[in-house]
DRENNUDREN-824827 format. One line per field, with one value per residue (C-alpha): x, y, z. Coordinates in steps of 0.02 Angstrom, whole numbers. Layout:
DRENNUDREN-824827
px X_...;
py Y_...;
pz Z_...;
end
This chain:
DRENNUDREN-824827
px -2287_-2191_-2226_-2196_-2205_-2180_-2114_-2135_-1986_-2058_-2111_-2038_-1889_-1805_-1622_-1545_-1393_-1324_-1308_-1142_-1121_-1015_-1167_-1244_-1088_-961_-1030_-1213_-1324_-1490_-1659_-1761_-1924_-1995_-1955_-1984_-1976_-1933_-1948_-2082_-2200_-2272_-2240_-2367_-2300_-2345_-2235_-2085_-2150_-2167_-1981_-1922_-1874_-1776_-1879_-1941_-1902_-1740_-1557_-1503_-1418_-1327_-1319_-1509_-1531_-1416_-1508_-1672_-1591_-1540_-1717_-1783_-1656_-1699_-1877_-1803_-1903_-1778_-1622_-1547_-1584_-1497_-1527_-1475_-1520_-1583_-1557_-1701_-1701_-1767_-1605_-1693_-1671_-1777_-1722_-1746_-1742_-1727_-1771_-1758_-1886_-1823_-1911_-2055_-2148_-2115_-2215_-2336_-2236_-2108_-1923_-1794_-1738_-1612_-1615_-1474_-1590_-1702_-1607_-1682_-1868_-1971_-2066_-2221_-2338_-2340_-2228_-2263_-2137_-2228_-2410_-2527_-2378_-2393_-2233_-2338_-2278_-2395_-2341_-2455_-2394_-2299_-2154_-2120_-1962_-1847_-1985_-2170_-2262_-2412_-2466_-2492_-2390_-2443_-2339_-2378_-2246_-2367_-2533_-2593_-2489_-2309_-2209_-2352_-2347_-2447_-2379_-2472_-2441_-2527_-2472_-2413_-2240_-2185_-2001_-1873_-1777_-1596_-1519_-1659_-1750_-1912_-2030_-2102_-2277_-2299_-2461_-2452_-2536_-2436_-2484_-2372_-2396_-2244_-2204_-2054_-2011_-1910_-1788_-1688_-1803_-1905_-2023_-2150_-2271_-2377_-2412_-2395_-2523_-2436_-2457_-2296_-2280_-2121_-2146_-2062_-2118_-2115_-2164_-2263_-2252_-2364_-2364_-2497_-2451_-2490_-2332_-2329_-2175_-2091_-1943_-1842_-1710_-1597_-1542_-1430_-1370_-1361_-1406_-1493_-1440_-1256_-1218_-1060_-1085_-1197_-1249_-1391_-1445_-1582_-1679_-1813_-1922_-2028_-2135_-2201_-2356_-2422_-2606_-2585_-2490_-2524_-2362_-2252_-2173_-2013_-1950_-1818_-1716_-1614_-1497_-1379_-1257_-1182_-1068_-1014_-861_-813_-625_-607_-682_-713_-878_-810_-840_-720_-814_-767_-923_-930_-1064_-1096_-1249_-1319_-1464_-1542_-1682_-1782_-1910_-1941_-1788_-1835_-1724_-1840_-1801_-1611_-1509_-1343_-1187_-1116_-1241_-1225_-1295_-1187_-1008_-966_-836_-920_-1017_-1202_-1245_-1352_-1431_-1276_-1165_-1288_-1313_-1126_-1093_-926_-969_-1089_-1010_-1108_-1282_-1371_-1502_-1391_-1261_-1147_-1048_-957_-912_-789_-811_-709_-826_-764_-862_-786_-931_-1044_-1228_-1306_-1462_-1445_-1541_-1671_-1704_-1628_-1483_-1312_-1151_-1019_-939_-811_-787_-666_-740_-693_-823_-805_-934_-995_-1159_-1216_-1367_-1359_-1298_-1188_-1095_-1040_-896_-823_-847_-707_-730_-760_-699_-731_-636_-646_-706_-861_-950_-1105_-1220_-1368_-1530_-1704_-1829_-1706_-1574_-1418_-1362_-1210_-1096_-959_-823_-734_-635_-675_-552_-565_-444_-295_-378_-437_-576_-585_-701_-878_-984_-1128_-1271_-1389_-1491_-1467_-1313_-1268_-1300;
py 3538_3376_3238_3057_2907_2723_2626_2436_2322_2252_2344_2485_2578_2739_2723_2721_2833_2874_3057_3132_3322_3304_3238_3410_3513_3566_3646_3616_3543_3476_3506_3364_3341_3199_3071_2885_2731_2550_2394_2436_2292_2288_2462_2592_2732_2872_2796_2831_2995_3077_3050_3140_3322_3358_3489_3458_3581_3627_3581_3407_3415_3254_3302_3317_3157_3062_3132_3068_2899_2895_2937_2790_2672_2737_2673_2504_2406_2401_2293_2413_2588_2676_2825_2883_3020_2970_3102_3142_3221_3386_3402_3367_3210_3084_3059_2874_2783_2593_2495_2311_2264_2162_2021_2112_1978_1814_1661_1602_1480_1469_1510_1531_1700_1748_1890_1922_1946_1794_1673_1570_1569_1492_1632_1608_1726_1847_1999_2116_2256_2340_2306_2342_2418_2575_2557_2509_2377_2244_2106_1971_1823_1765_1662_1515_1471_1593_1722_1682_1819_1862_2028_2147_2295_2421_2567_2693_2831_2939_2898_3078_3160_3215_3116_3121_2944_2823_2673_2560_2393_2278_2113_2006_1937_1809_1777_1754_1905_1913_1924_1934_1783_1838_1784_1929_1945_2102_2161_2324_2440_2580_2720_2854_2996_3063_3215_3276_3460_3473_3333_3330_3361_3207_3202_3083_3089_2952_2842_2666_2580_2432_2304_2217_2084_2012_1849_1693_1557_1675_1851_1935_2120_2199_2373_2452_2620_2749_2819_2972_2973_3094_3082_3210_3176_3286_3173_3216_3038_2995_2809_2753_2571_2606_2793_2864_3042_3149_3165_3093_3174_3081_3123_3010_3051_2921_2958_2805_2865_2732_2683_2535_2569_2754_2811_2723_2862_2855_2979_2922_3033_2943_3047_2993_3090_3010_3068_2978_3028_2945_2923_2875_2906_2724_2632_2518_2640_2666_2760_2826_2815_2902_2895_2957_2903_2957_2878_2973_2924_3017_2942_2771_2675_2500_2348_2280_2433_2406_2412_2326_2342_2204_2178_2221_2398_2459_2405_2247_2115_2057_1896_1929_1933_1799_1776_1698_1843_1974_1890_1866_2053_2017_2134_2254_2392_2324_2364_2527_2655_2797_2774_2856_2769_2805_2705_2723_2608_2596_2522_2453_2379_2218_2182_2335_2291_2234_2143_1959_1877_1826_2008_1998_2104_2037_2115_2106_2234_2223_2337_2369_2444_2523_2550_2636_2677_2687_2636_2668_2670_2859_2994_3076_2911_2903_3024_2901_2750_2664_2652_2482_2453_2337_2318_2197_2168_2112_2082_2162_2072_2162_2065_2102_2183_2203_2308_2221_2073_2107_1984_2051_1975_2078_2080_2181_2277_2360_2403_2325_2159_2086_1958_1807_1891_1866_1856_1977_1961_2098_2174_2349_2453_2490_2674;
pz -3500_-3470_-3596_-3547_-3660_-3635_-3783_-3791_-3813_-3975_-4133_-4237_-4164_-4211_-4253_-4078_-4081_-3910_-3875_-3932_-3943_-4100_-4194_-4180_-4199_-4069_-3913_-3955_-3819_-3887_-3807_-3734_-3828_-3721_-3587_-3615_-3505_-3544_-3440_-3312_-3351_-3173_-3108_-3164_-3272_-3153_-3016_-3128_-3199_-3029_-2993_-3151_-3126_-3285_-3379_-3556_-3697_-3610_-3644_-3590_-3421_-3377_-3193_-3183_-3284_-3166_-3014_-3089_-3117_-2933_-2879_-2980_-2902_-2729_-2751_-2708_-2838_-2982_-2999_-3124_-3191_-3336_-3449_-3622_-3747_-3920_-4058_-4174_-4348_-4280_-4177_-4013_-3908_-3816_-3636_-3609_-3441_-3442_-3286_-3243_-3112_-2966_-2876_-2793_-2698_-2610_-2661_-2526_-2420_-2282_-2275_-2135_-2069_-1937_-1810_-1687_-1539_-1567_-1681_-1822_-1864_-2002_-2086_-2191_-2280_-2424_-2447_-2594_-2618_-2764_-2724_-2872_-2965_-2856_-2752_-2602_-2479_-2411_-2291_-2223_-2122_-1971_-1905_-1791_-1698_-1610_-1633_-1653_-1744_-1849_-1921_-2066_-2131_-2263_-2329_-2466_-2491_-2595_-2512_-2505_-2641_-2666_-2537_-2412_-2346_-2240_-2147_-2028_-1946_-1824_-1750_-1609_-1565_-1436_-1399_-1262_-1201_-1259_-1084_-953_-884_-966_-1102_-1202_-1272_-1377_-1458_-1554_-1678_-1760_-1880_-1955_-2078_-2169_-2274_-2370_-2381_-2540_-2578_-2417_-2268_-2223_-2075_-2000_-1853_-1780_-1631_-1565_-1455_-1374_-1237_-1184_-1049_-971_-878_-808_-687_-540_-597_-733_-774_-904_-980_-1089_-1163_-1296_-1376_-1490_-1603_-1721_-1838_-1935_-2067_-2170_-2312_-2461_-2500_-2684_-2668_-2510_-2502_-2540_-2538_-2616_-2558_-2452_-2270_-2165_-2002_-1908_-1751_-1678_-1527_-1437_-1284_-1192_-1099_-982_-981_-865_-756_-781_-699_-829_-932_-1034_-1163_-1289_-1406_-1537_-1645_-1784_-1894_-2050_-2191_-2350_-2453_-2617_-2629_-2812_-2985_-3030_-3052_-2917_-2777_-2633_-2497_-2326_-2216_-2046_-1911_-1735_-1635_-1467_-1372_-1226_-1107_-974_-856_-780_-838_-782_-810_-946_-1055_-1049_-1208_-1241_-1347_-1455_-1595_-1780_-1754_-1609_-1568_-1664_-1622_-1461_-1434_-1410_-1224_-1143_-973_-896_-950_-887_-718_-692_-702_-788_-933_-851_-956_-1105_-1033_-1001_-1052_-1113_-1248_-1375_-1510_-1673_-1827_-1970_-2121_-2280_-2410_-2577_-2722_-2789_-2909_-2933_-2923_-3086_-3146_-3190_-3332_-3202_-3158_-2985_-2929_-2889_-2828_-2694_-2581_-2441_-2292_-2151_-1993_-1828_-1692_-1523_-1391_-1212_-1132_-953_-839_-824_-943_-811_-788_-970_-942_-815_-930_-1024_-1211_-1287_-1465_-1609_-1772_-1916_-2093_-2185_-2349_-2425_-2547_-2628_-2599_-2672_-2552_-2406_-2499_-2436_-2331_-2223_-2136_-2022_-1916_-1787_-1626_-1471_-1364_-1194_-1054_-1141_-1183_-1349_-1355_-1472_-1597_-1660_-1817_-1849_-1973_-2026_-2167_-2236_-2199_-2018_-2061;
end
């Protein structure tokens, strides 16, 4: 039976001697008698306990202990996680995990946010990353500006047991289309159930019920549809927000089944393949990150469902398209329904992430990137398309609740010509 204890920061302590095999004689590996946690003043104990897989009453295994530490960090609610073994007089050890809780909620109020597609908005509401200390996420609020929104989001990764999750959201968004002469009004409800099979296979199934209208002074098109969706991931990354090793294979299937009009049907298959290779043995990680992504569509591929290249998630180094650029046709090679692109990033830690005295994380990373891809109206036309490229550099700053802020600057290249370059902003890693 696994025994967990939580020891307060104040009171009587055992003599804390860090584990050293020489204390017990050469070659001796002590058994773990119990596991203890420090620092989780908001997070309930069982949220940590369910991530620990190192067995009790067995020899200390630093590989297993480090894997448990990674699982705790991957919860996304701690600025820092560490472990150590504390020797006892009976020649066993206590396996102790120390966590520093990050900022887990925003104060009620308003603050500016930026999205590439819609620009700046003033966002107000309440975001709780660790709702009730159970690692649930609750968001209530809205925004005004480039994107007007209101809604609610709730996520519980263990709603029905071991990695059996529930996520649901409902809301409304109003904004101007990035490159079409249309105003969008989107009302949606989404529900997903997820389940892990072991540590690496992660699945979810659910649906979206959505009404989306595209309008201007002359025309108004509206679509109401029910969309089943399914995702599958094979994930062996060590740290989700900034992996040093492992692979991530993702497949996402989305079937837009029209209710009004009933003949509107569109099936989308998104697939992504990523690999992460650590190139050094330092705490300041140097990582080679590789990704290939393919986006396929079948069905009624109307203009309003077009995608584009040139944002922070596709081929960087290109200025974001607007209505004038789209209507001119000068860069029609940047728009389409079917696409394939690849990215190589060299990621280096300058300041490894750590917890400040305020409990928030801080750090700094730099990257160099190279993107290449093609996008077209039809899959069969991709083979006749000319690759567009983007290369440049960027910085990465860990931020509470969103993992990481990234700022990139790059230059685009195609058919022998370089452009003047562009900035890109985003949250979380590109892949």
